[in-house]
C-alpha positions as CSV (number, residue, x, y, z in Angstrom):
1,M,-58.4,62.4,-138.6
2,M,-57.2,65.8,-137.9
3,K,-59.1,65.4,-134.5
4,S,-57.1,62.2,-134.1
5,I,-54.0,63.5,-134.6
6,L,-54.7,66.5,-132.4
7,I,-55.3,64.4,-129.6
8,S,-52.2,62.4,-130.5
9,L,-50.2,65.3,-130.2
10,F,-51.7,66.2,-127.2
11,V,-51.0,62.8,-125.5
12,L,-47.4,62.9,-126.3
13,I,-46.7,66.3,-124.8
14,A,-48.8,65.1,-121.9
15,S,-46.4,61.7,-121.5
16,T,-43.4,64.0,-122.0
17,A,-44.4,67.0,-119.3
18,S,-42.9,66.8,-116.2
19,A,-45.0,66.5,-113.0
20,L,-45.2,67.3,-109.5
21,E,-44.1,64.8,-107.4
22,S,-44.5,64.1,-103.4
23,K,-41.8,62.6,-101.4
24,T,-40.5,61.8,-98.0
25,I,-37.2,62.0,-96.3
26,N,-36.3,61.5,-92.8
27,V,-35.0,64.0,-90.7
28,N,-33.8,63.8,-87.3
29,G,-35.9,60.7,-86.5
30,S,-39.4,62.6,-88.3
31,T,-41.0,61.6,-91.9
32,R,-40.5,64.7,-93.3
33,K,-42.9,65.5,-96.7
34,Y,-41.9,67.7,-99.9
35,L,-42.7,68.0,-103.7
36,Q,-39.9,68.0,-106.0
37,Y,-40.6,69.3,-109.7
38,V,-37.9,67.9,-112.1
39,P,-37.5,68.9,-115.7
40,K,-37.3,66.1,-118.1
41,G,-34.0,65.5,-119.2
42,I,-32.4,67.4,-116.4
43,G,-28.7,66.4,-116.5
44,K,-26.0,66.6,-113.6
45,N,-25.2,69.6,-111.9
46,A,-28.6,71.5,-112.4
47,P,-28.8,74.3,-109.8
48,L,-31.9,73.5,-107.3
49,L,-34.3,76.3,-106.0
50,I,-36.3,75.3,-102.7
51,S,-39.7,77.3,-102.2
52,C,-41.0,77.3,-98.6
53,H,-44.9,78.1,-97.7
54,G,-46.7,80.5,-95.7
55,M,-48.1,79.8,-92.2
56,N,-50.7,77.5,-92.6
57,Q,-50.3,76.8,-95.9
58,D,-48.6,73.7,-97.9
59,A,-46.3,72.7,-100.5
60,N,-49.2,72.9,-103.0
61,Y,-50.5,76.0,-102.4
62,Q,-46.9,77.6,-102.8
63,S,-46.3,75.8,-106.1
64,G,-49.9,77.3,-107.2
65,M,-48.9,80.8,-106.4
66,L,-45.4,80.9,-107.5
67,K,-46.1,79.2,-110.8
68,I,-42.3,78.5,-111.4
69,E,-42.3,75.3,-112.9
70,S,-42.5,76.7,-117.0
71,V,-39.4,78.6,-115.5
72,A,-37.6,75.3,-114.1
73,D,-38.2,73.5,-117.6
74,T,-36.7,76.1,-119.4
75,A,-33.9,77.2,-117.3
76,M,-33.4,73.5,-116.4
77,F,-33.4,73.9,-112.7
78,I,-34.8,71.4,-110.3
79,T,-37.5,73.1,-107.8
80,V,-38.7,71.7,-104.1
81,F,-41.5,72.4,-102.2
82,P,-41.1,71.8,-98.6
83,E,-43.9,71.0,-96.2
84,G,-44.0,72.5,-93.0
85,E,-44.8,70.6,-89.9
86,G,-47.9,71.6,-88.7
87,K,-48.4,74.1,-91.6
88,S,-45.9,76.4,-89.9
89,W,-42.1,77.0,-89.5
90,D,-39.4,76.5,-87.2
91,I,-38.0,80.4,-87.3
92,S,-35.5,80.1,-84.5
93,G,-33.9,77.2,-83.9
94,N,-32.5,74.4,-86.1
95,K,-35.5,71.7,-87.0
96,D,-36.4,73.3,-90.4
97,I,-32.7,74.3,-91.4
98,N,-31.8,70.6,-90.8
99,F,-34.7,69.4,-93.0
100,I,-33.5,71.9,-96.0
101,L,-30.0,70.7,-95.4
102,G,-31.3,67.0,-95.7
103,I,-33.5,67.9,-99.1
104,I,-30.4,69.2,-100.8
105,D,-28.3,65.9,-99.5
106,K,-31.4,64.1,-101.2
107,M,-31.2,66.3,-104.4
108,H,-27.7,65.4,-104.7
109,E,-28.0,62.0,-104.5
110,D,-30.7,61.4,-106.6
111,Y,-29.9,63.9,-109.3
112,K,-26.5,64.9,-108.3
113,I,-27.5,69.1,-108.1
114,D,-24.4,71.1,-107.8
115,R,-23.8,71.8,-104.5
116,G,-23.2,75.8,-105.6
117,R,-26.0,76.5,-107.1
118,V,-28.9,75.7,-104.1
119,Y,-31.2,79.0,-103.7
120,L,-34.0,79.3,-100.9
121,S,-37.0,81.2,-101.1
122,G,-40.2,81.3,-99.0
123,F,-43.5,83.6,-98.4
124,S,-44.6,85.2,-95.4
125,M,-43.6,82.9,-92.9
126,G,-41.8,81.3,-95.2
127,G,-40.0,84.1,-95.9
128,M,-39.4,84.5,-91.7
129,F,-37.4,81.0,-92.6
130,T,-35.5,82.5,-95.1
131,Y,-34.1,85.3,-93.5
132,H,-33.6,82.7,-90.5
133,A,-31.6,80.5,-92.9
134,M,-29.2,83.5,-93.9
135,T,-28.1,83.4,-90.6
136,K,-27.5,79.5,-90.5
137,I,-26.5,78.4,-93.9
138,A,-25.1,80.6,-95.7
139,D,-22.1,78.5,-96.6
140,K,-25.0,75.9,-98.7
141,I,-27.4,78.6,-100.1
142,A,-25.9,80.9,-102.9
143,A,-28.8,83.6,-102.7
144,F,-32.1,84.1,-100.9
145,A,-35.5,85.6,-101.8
146,P,-37.6,86.0,-99.2
147,I,-41.6,87.1,-100.0
148,S,-43.8,89.2,-98.2
149,G,-42.1,88.2,-94.7
150,Y,-39.5,89.1,-92.4
151,P,-38.7,88.3,-88.6
152,M,-41.3,89.8,-86.7
153,G,-39.0,90.3,-83.8
154,G,-35.9,91.3,-86.0
155,M,-32.5,89.7,-86.4
156,S,-28.7,89.9,-86.3
157,F,-27.0,90.7,-89.8
158,T,-24.5,88.1,-89.1
159,S,-23.8,85.3,-92.1
160,S,-21.0,83.6,-92.8
161,R,-20.0,85.2,-95.8
162,P,-21.6,88.0,-97.7
163,I,-25.0,87.0,-99.1
164,P,-27.6,88.1,-102.5
165,I,-31.2,88.6,-101.6
166,I,-34.1,89.5,-103.7
167,H,-37.0,90.7,-101.4
168,T,-40.2,91.4,-103.3
169,H,-43.0,92.5,-100.9
170,G,-46.8,94.5,-101.3
171,T,-47.0,98.1,-100.0
172,S,-50.3,97.3,-98.8
173,D,-49.7,94.0,-96.8
174,S,-52.2,93.1,-94.2
175,V,-50.2,90.7,-92.7
176,V,-46.4,91.5,-92.4
177,P,-46.6,95.6,-92.8
178,F,-44.3,97.0,-95.7
179,D,-43.2,100.1,-93.2
180,R,-40.2,97.4,-91.8
181,V,-39.1,96.1,-95.0
182,Q,-36.0,98.8,-95.5
183,S,-34.8,98.1,-91.9
184,F,-34.0,94.6,-93.0
185,I,-32.4,95.7,-96.5
186,D,-30.5,98.3,-95.1
187,G,-29.0,96.1,-92.2
188,W,-27.9,93.3,-95.0
189,V,-26.7,95.9,-97.3
190,K,-24.4,97.2,-94.5
191,R,-23.6,93.7,-93.8
192,N,-22.5,93.2,-97.4
193,N,-21.1,96.4,-97.5
194,C,-23.1,97.4,-100.6
195,P,-23.5,101.1,-101.3
196,T,-26.0,102.5,-99.3
197,T,-27.6,104.6,-102.2
198,P,-29.7,102.1,-104.8
199,V,-29.9,102.4,-108.0
200,V,-33.8,102.9,-108.8
201,T,-36.0,101.5,-111.7
202,A,-39.6,102.9,-111.5
203,N,-42.1,101.2,-113.6
204,Y,-39.9,97.9,-113.7
205,R,-40.6,96.1,-116.9
206,G,-43.7,98.2,-117.9
207,A,-45.6,98.0,-114.7
208,S,-46.7,100.8,-113.1
209,H,-47.0,99.5,-109.8
210,I,-43.0,98.0,-109.2
211,T,-40.1,99.6,-108.6
212,R,-36.7,98.0,-108.1
213,Y,-34.1,99.3,-105.4
214,E,-30.9,97.5,-106.6
215,Y,-27.7,97.9,-103.9
216,G,-24.7,96.6,-104.9
217,P,-22.2,95.3,-105.8
218,G,-20.4,94.9,-102.6
219,D,-18.2,92.4,-100.9
220,N,-18.0,89.4,-103.5
221,G,-19.9,91.2,-105.8
222,V,-23.0,90.4,-104.3
223,K,-26.2,92.8,-104.4
224,V,-29.2,93.5,-102.6
225,V,-32.5,93.8,-104.5
226,L,-35.9,95.1,-103.0
227,M,-38.8,95.0,-105.5
228,K,-41.4,97.0,-104.1
229,L,-45.2,96.8,-105.4
230,A,-47.5,99.4,-105.0
231,G,-50.8,98.5,-103.5
232,K,-50.2,95.1,-103.2
233,D,-51.6,92.8,-100.5
234,H,-50.4,89.8,-98.8
235,F,-49.8,87.4,-101.6
236,V,-47.4,86.3,-104.5
237,S,-47.6,89.1,-107.1
238,N,-47.8,87.8,-110.9
239,D,-49.6,90.2,-113.0
240,K,-48.9,92.7,-115.8
241,G,-46.3,90.5,-117.3
242,V,-44.0,90.5,-114.4
243,L,-43.6,87.0,-112.7
244,T,-42.5,86.6,-109.0
245,G,-40.7,83.3,-109.6
246,D,-39.2,84.7,-113.1
247,E,-37.8,87.6,-111.1
248,I,-36.7,85.4,-108.3
249,W,-34.6,83.1,-110.8
250,K,-33.4,86.0,-112.8
251,F,-31.5,87.6,-109.7
252,C,-30.3,84.2,-108.0
253,K,-29.2,82.3,-111.1
254,N,-26.1,84.9,-111.2
255,Y,-24.5,83.6,-107.9
256,S,-22.9,80.3,-106.9
257,I,-20.9,79.1,-104.0
258,D,-17.2,77.7,-104.6
259,M,-18.0,74.2,-103.0
260,S,-14.7,72.8,-103.8
261,A,-12.8,74.5,-100.9
262,P,-13.8,73.9,-97.1
263,S,-16.5,75.5,-95.5
264,V,-14.7,77.7,-92.4
265,D,-16.1,80.7,-90.1
266,F,-15.3,82.2,-87.0
267,I,-17.3,81.4,-83.8
268,S,-15.0,83.9,-82.5
269,P,-14.3,86.9,-82.2
270,T,-17.0,88.1,-83.4
271,A,-17.7,90.5,-86.1
272,N,-16.2,94.1,-85.0
273,Q,-14.9,92.9,-81.6
274,R,-13.1,95.2,-79.3
275,T,-11.4,94.7,-76.4
276,F,-10.8,97.3,-73.6
277,L,-7.8,97.2,-71.5
278,F,-9.2,99.5,-68.9
279,N,-6.6,100.7,-66.2
280,A,-4.8,97.7,-66.7
281,G,-1.2,99.2,-66.3
282,E,1.1,96.3,-67.8
283,A,-1.4,94.2,-68.0
284,K,-1.8,92.6,-71.6
285,A,-5.3,91.0,-72.8
286,S,-5.9,87.8,-74.0
287,I,-8.7,86.9,-76.9
288,N,-10.1,83.2,-77.6
289,V,-10.1,82.3,-81.3
290,A,-13.1,79.4,-82.0
291,A,-13.8,78.4,-85.8
292,K,-16.3,76.0,-87.4
293,A,-14.7,73.9,-90.5
294,S,-16.2,71.3,-92.5
295,A,-14.8,69.8,-96.2
296,N,-16.5,70.1,-99.1
297,K,-14.4,67.7,-101.0
298,G,-12.5,64.7,-99.1
299,E,-12.2,65.0,-95.7
300,M,-11.0,67.9,-93.1
301,K,-6.9,67.7,-93.2
302,S,-6.1,71.5,-90.6
303,V,-7.1,74.5,-89.4
304,S,-4.5,76.7,-88.7
305,L,-4.3,79.9,-86.7
306,Y,-2.2,83.1,-87.9
307,V,-2.1,86.2,-85.9
308,D,-0.8,89.2,-87.7
309,N,0.7,86.6,-90.3
310,N,2.3,84.9,-87.7
311,F,1.7,81.3,-87.6
312,V,0.4,80.0,-84.2
313,E,-1.2,76.5,-84.4
314,T,-2.0,73.8,-86.3
315,K,-4.7,71.9,-85.2
316,T,-6.3,68.6,-87.0
317,A,-9.3,67.6,-85.8
318,A,-12.3,69.6,-83.9
319,P,-12.8,71.7,-81.5
320,Y,-10.5,74.6,-83.4
321,E,-10.3,76.5,-80.6
322,W,-7.1,78.6,-79.0
323,T,-6.4,81.1,-76.4
324,V,-4.0,83.9,-77.6
325,D,-2.2,86.0,-74.7
326,N,0.1,88.4,-74.1
327,L,-1.7,91.2,-76.6
328,S,-1.2,94.8,-76.4
329,A,-3.1,98.1,-77.2
330,G,-3.6,98.4,-81.5
331,V,-5.5,96.5,-83.9
332,V,-4.7,92.5,-84.6
333,N,-5.2,90.9,-87.2
334,V,-6.9,87.3,-86.8
335,E,-6.6,84.8,-89.7
336,I,-7.8,80.8,-90.1
337,I,-6.9,78.6,-92.9
338,A,-9.0,75.5,-93.4
339,E,-7.3,72.7,-95.9
340,D,-8.9,69.2,-96.9
341,T,-7.5,66.0,-98.1
342,E,-7.6,67.1,-101.7
343,G,-5.3,70.1,-100.9
344,N,-8.2,72.8,-101.5
345,K,-7.8,75.6,-99.1
346,K,-10.1,78.5,-97.2
347,A,-8.6,81.5,-95.3
348,V,-11.3,83.7,-93.4
349,S,-9.8,86.7,-91.2
350,R,-11.4,88.9,-88.5
351,N,-9.9,92.4,-86.7
352,V,-10.0,92.9,-83.4
353,K,-9.1,96.4,-81.8
354,I,-7.5,96.3,-78.6
355,E,-7.6,99.8,-76.4
356,N,-6.4,101.2,-73.7
357,V,-8.8,103.0,-71.6
358,D,-7.9,105.3,-68.5
359,G,-10.5,106.7,-65.8
360,E,-14.1,105.7,-66.9
361,L,-15.5,103.0,-69.3
362,R,-19.0,103.5,-70.8
363,L,-20.6,100.6,-71.8
364,D,-23.2,102.4,-73.6
365,Y,-20.9,103.6,-76.7
366,D,-23.3,102.1,-79.5
367,F,-26.7,103.3,-77.6
368,S,-27.1,104.9,-81.0
369,K,-30.5,103.9,-82.8
370,E,-34.0,102.4,-81.6
371,S,-34.8,98.9,-82.5
372,Y,-31.3,98.0,-81.8
373,M,-28.9,95.7,-79.6
374,P,-26.0,97.6,-79.2
375,A,-22.4,95.9,-79.8
376,G,-21.1,94.6,-76.7
377,W,-24.1,93.7,-75.0
378,S,-25.8,89.8,-75.2
379,S,-29.4,89.1,-74.1
380,W,-31.7,86.2,-72.9
381,D,-35.4,86.3,-72.9
382,G,-36.5,82.7,-72.1
383,D,-37.4,82.5,-75.8
384,E,-34.3,84.5,-78.2
385,L,-30.7,84.8,-77.8
386,R,-29.7,88.2,-79.0
387,H,-26.0,89.2,-79.5
388,G,-25.1,93.2,-80.8
389,P,-24.8,94.8,-83.1
390,S,-27.5,93.6,-84.6
391,G,-31.1,96.0,-85.1
392,G,-34.8,95.9,-87.1
393,Y,-36.2,94.3,-83.3
394,G,-39.9,94.7,-83.4
395,L,-40.1,93.0,-79.9
396,G,-37.9,91.6,-77.3
397,A,-34.5,93.3,-75.5
398,R,-33.4,96.4,-77.6
399,L,-32.9,99.9,-77.4
400,F,-35.8,102.3,-76.8
401,K,-35.6,106.1,-77.4
402,M,-37.5,108.0,-74.8
403,T,-39.2,110.8,-75.8
404,G,-41.7,112.2,-72.9
405,A,-41.0,115.7,-72.0
406,K,-39.4,115.0,-68.7
407,R,-37.5,112.2,-68.7
408,D,-34.1,110.6,-66.9
409,F,-32.8,109.7,-70.3
410,D,-33.1,109.9,-74.0
411,M,-31.7,105.9,-74.8
412,G,-32.4,102.9,-73.1
413,L,-31.8,99.6,-73.2
414,Y,-35.0,97.0,-72.2
415,G,-34.4,93.5,-71.5
416,R,-37.1,90.9,-69.9
417,N,-37.7,87.7,-68.6
418,K,-40.6,86.1,-70.8
419,T,-41.0,83.4,-69.0
420,G,-40.6,84.2,-65.1
421,K,-38.1,81.4,-64.9
422,E,-35.1,81.2,-63.0
423,G,-32.2,81.9,-65.6
424,D,-34.5,83.1,-67.9
425,G,-34.2,87.3,-68.1
426,W,-30.6,88.4,-68.5
427,M,-28.7,91.0,-70.4
428,R,-24.4,90.8,-70.0
429,F,-21.6,93.5,-71.6
430,G,-18.3,91.4,-72.2
431,D,-19.2,87.7,-72.1
432,D,-18.0,85.2,-74.8
433,E,-20.6,85.8,-77.8
434,S,-20.5,89.5,-77.4
435,S,-18.5,91.9,-79.8
436,A,-16.5,93.3,-76.6
437,S,-14.5,91.8,-73.6
438,V,-13.4,94.1,-70.6
439,F,-9.7,93.5,-68.7
440,V,-9.3,95.6,-65.7
441,G,-6.4,96.1,-64.0
442,E,-5.7,95.7,-59.9
443,G,-7.9,97.5,-57.6
444,K,-11.4,98.8,-56.9
445,Y,-13.7,100.0,-59.2
446,E,-17.8,100.9,-59.2
447,F,-20.2,99.8,-61.8
448,H,-22.8,102.4,-62.5
449,T,-25.9,102.8,-64.2
450,L,-29.6,104.2,-63.9
451,A,-32.5,101.7,-63.7
452,A,-35.9,101.7,-64.2
453,N,-39.0,99.4,-64.7
454,W,-40.4,99.4,-68.1
455,S,-44.1,98.2,-67.5
456,N,-44.1,95.3,-64.6
457,E,-42.5,96.3,-61.2
458,G,-39.8,93.8,-59.7
459,P,-36.1,92.8,-58.5
460,V,-33.1,93.4,-60.7
461,I,-29.7,91.7,-59.9
462,F,-26.6,93.0,-61.0
463,R,-23.3,91.3,-61.0
464,A,-19.9,91.9,-61.9
465,L,-18.1,88.1,-62.8
466,N,-14.8,86.9,-63.6
467,A,-15.4,86.1,-67.1
468,D,-13.0,83.0,-67.3
469,T,-14.2,81.4,-64.1
470,N,-17.7,82.4,-63.9
471,E,-17.0,83.7,-59.9
472,V,-19.0,86.6,-58.8
473,L,-16.9,89.6,-57.7
474,A,-19.9,91.7,-56.6
475,E,-23.6,91.8,-56.5
476,Q,-26.3,93.7,-55.6
477,T,-30.4,93.2,-55.8
478,I,-32.4,96.4,-56.2
479,N,-36.0,97.3,-57.0
480,P,-36.3,100.0,-59.7
481,T,-37.7,103.4,-58.1
482,C,-39.3,104.2,-61.1
483,N,-41.8,103.1,-63.8
484,I,-41.8,104.1,-67.1
485,G,-45.2,102.8,-68.2
486,N,-44.6,101.0,-71.3
487,K,-44.7,103.7,-73.4
488,A,-41.8,105.8,-74.9
489,S,-42.8,109.1,-74.8
490,N,-44.8,108.9,-71.1
491,S,-42.6,111.3,-68.6
492,F,-40.5,109.7,-65.8
493,S,-38.2,110.6,-63.5
494,G,-36.8,108.8,-60.1
495,S,-34.6,105.6,-61.4
496,S,-32.4,104.3,-59.8
497,N,-29.0,104.8,-59.3
498,V,-27.3,101.7,-59.0
499,V,-23.7,102.0,-57.7
500,L,-21.9,98.3,-57.7
501,P,-18.3,98.5,-55.9
502,F,-16.2,95.4,-56.9
503,Y,-12.7,94.7,-56.8
504,V,-10.2,92.6,-58.4
505,T,-6.5,91.3,-56.8
506,S,-5.2,90.4,-60.2
507,P,-5.7,91.6,-64.0
508,T,-9.4,90.2,-64.8
509,R,-11.4,89.8,-67.8
510,I,-15.0,90.8,-66.4
511,I,-18.5,90.4,-67.4
512,I,-21.4,92.9,-66.1
513,E,-24.5,90.8,-65.6
514,V,-28.2,91.8,-65.7
515,V,-30.7,89.4,-64.1
516,I,-34.5,89.6,-64.2
517,N,-35.3,86.7,-62.4
518,V,-39.3,87.5,-61.1
519,A,-42.7,86.8,-62.7
520,V,-43.3,86.6,-66.4
521,Y,-42.3,89.4,-68.0
522,G,-40.3,91.2,-65.4
523,D,-38.2,93.8,-67.4
524,V,-35.7,96.5,-66.3
525,M,-34.6,99.6,-68.5
526,L,-31.0,100.7,-67.9
527,S,-29.0,104.0,-69.4
528,D,-25.8,106.3,-68.6
529,I,-24.0,102.8,-67.9
530,S,-20.1,102.7,-67.3
531,I,-17.3,101.4,-65.3
532,K,-15.5,103.8,-63.4
533,K,-12.1,103.4,-61.4
534,S,-12.1,104.4,-57.7
535,D,-9.8,104.5,-55.1
536,N,-8.6,102.4,-52.8
537,T,-10.1,103.8,-49.6
538,G,-11.0,101.4,-47.4
539,I,-9.3,98.8,-48.6
540,S,-6.3,96.7,-47.3
541,I,-4.9,93.0,-48.2
542,M,-3.7,91.2,-45.6
543,E,-2.4,87.8,-45.2
544,I,-4.2,85.9,-42.1
545,P,-2.3,83.6,-39.4
546,E,-3.7,79.9,-39.7
547,T,-4.9,80.9,-35.7
548,D,-6.8,83.4,-36.9
549,N,-11.2,82.5,-36.3
550,S,-12.3,85.3,-37.3
551,T,-15.4,84.8,-39.6
552,Y,-15.0,85.7,-43.5
553,Y,-17.0,86.5,-46.3
554,D,-16.6,86.2,-50.3
555,I,-17.7,89.6,-52.2
556,R,-21.1,88.8,-52.0
557,G,-21.5,88.9,-48.0
558,I,-22.2,85.0,-47.8
559,K,-19.6,83.2,-45.3
560,S,-16.6,81.9,-47.0
561,S,-14.9,78.6,-45.5
562,K,-12.3,79.3,-42.9
563,N,-9.1,77.9,-45.3
564,N,-9.3,81.5,-47.1
565,K,-5.6,82.9,-45.7
566,G,-6.0,86.5,-48.3
567,V,-8.3,88.7,-47.6
568,Y,-8.8,92.1,-48.7
569,I,-10.8,94.7,-46.2
570,Y,-13.4,96.9,-47.4
571,N,-14.9,99.9,-45.2
572,G,-13.8,97.5,-42.7
573,R,-15.4,94.3,-43.0
574,K,-12.7,91.4,-44.5
575,Y,-13.8,89.6,-47.6
576,A,-12.1,86.6,-48.9
577,K,-9.6,87.5,-51.9
């Protein structure tokens, strides 16, 4: 009789327990798979935790490692384990970002989850993807919890809002080394404006191998936490009474996003934007303002622009773009206010520093540390687009600290062409995506830099461009006379001293462009970079009569059409104005 009662009780418990369910969803024309765990009796407005598996693993494996279902049953949240295509994740594009957004929409449709309490975690490559999502969908994810993973090529610490992060990692990780974790923690601590000195808890919860580092609170009350697991290799740790899934939930549950207000953020200007008026005289600067905005309730009604608290214009439909002209030196505050049809509003603001500079403008003002893309610079290598200031890069375009006993420079900016295709392989200072703009007044200028090949010899093109028309103002191709030899510790000398003269006939916003269009992994290393104002020796401006049949050239030395009447003459050669 007792045995029968026990069997019946077991059947009753089993019948009321939740189970993992396999589901599919269509995302951008592809059928994607995921597992979901929904506790029995879940009500509306429940939180959602999404947990991504590692490379060559799957959703079932991730569920088995994380062991979070019992935590979900107690705390009453839904857990989803997505399945990556090919057992991997898109950690540079939007394919899997759209997958995650589709899951969020589906969970809201099926279970009316609280969109303001969605959390994202992942192990190994899933952790790398979690970091990728921080820069993409911080307006949709309330907190992030990477495990034993970070972007191996580094990342930019840019997000639409301050974000809470808990990172768990073993010090003996043989796949994703622990020694680079701190650079990512530091980057997000700085972005979130958290205190740089953490609260340290050794022997965390009685586990002698765990030390917890807590940075915060920073902006909006967010914290960044590192769980350091001494002696642990590349796996999810669940021992000595400390469960990784439990720690993730205890951290994430403290955060939510106010999803009643619209989502709004700057596309441009970038954070920490600086605009230089270089020998501009009476000329003024302009800034391009662009925003992205979407409604979380109702529909978007309007997006309004204010500059230094002065109303500029309201737009009622995308694109939300403006050009603000006639700006003098100083700090300009730009504010965007988004409003939906339900009357909800959200404002974001950003400061732009406009600076007068005379004589010489240094473009290497932020050449400060290794593995870093400096402020003002952007790069593309055929695989990854990077904008400075950002750091933590282990591969690709970045700053190198040279340590050879004999060397031409201490800090060099490395760029490459990973594919060998034309257009793949450039670095730019002052383009629309960078954190700097340069306005120059009428006159003659010279771009200066030291240039060397890092490991692969080949030509490099230097250009000065009109930033608004993309017109080439000057161009020069060089073959660097020095090859450093692929090691920062090598001695080297004889770097090419590049001098590119150019002339502008009216105040102009310019871009300096360096192009590496040679074989696969063609490269260049730059240092001592500046623009200098030159005297106008050899230059005169004149109007050419209609009857003049002389040959004229544009600034690149290419024959121009005859209908150019305005020219300037530089060192005896006539150039189209």
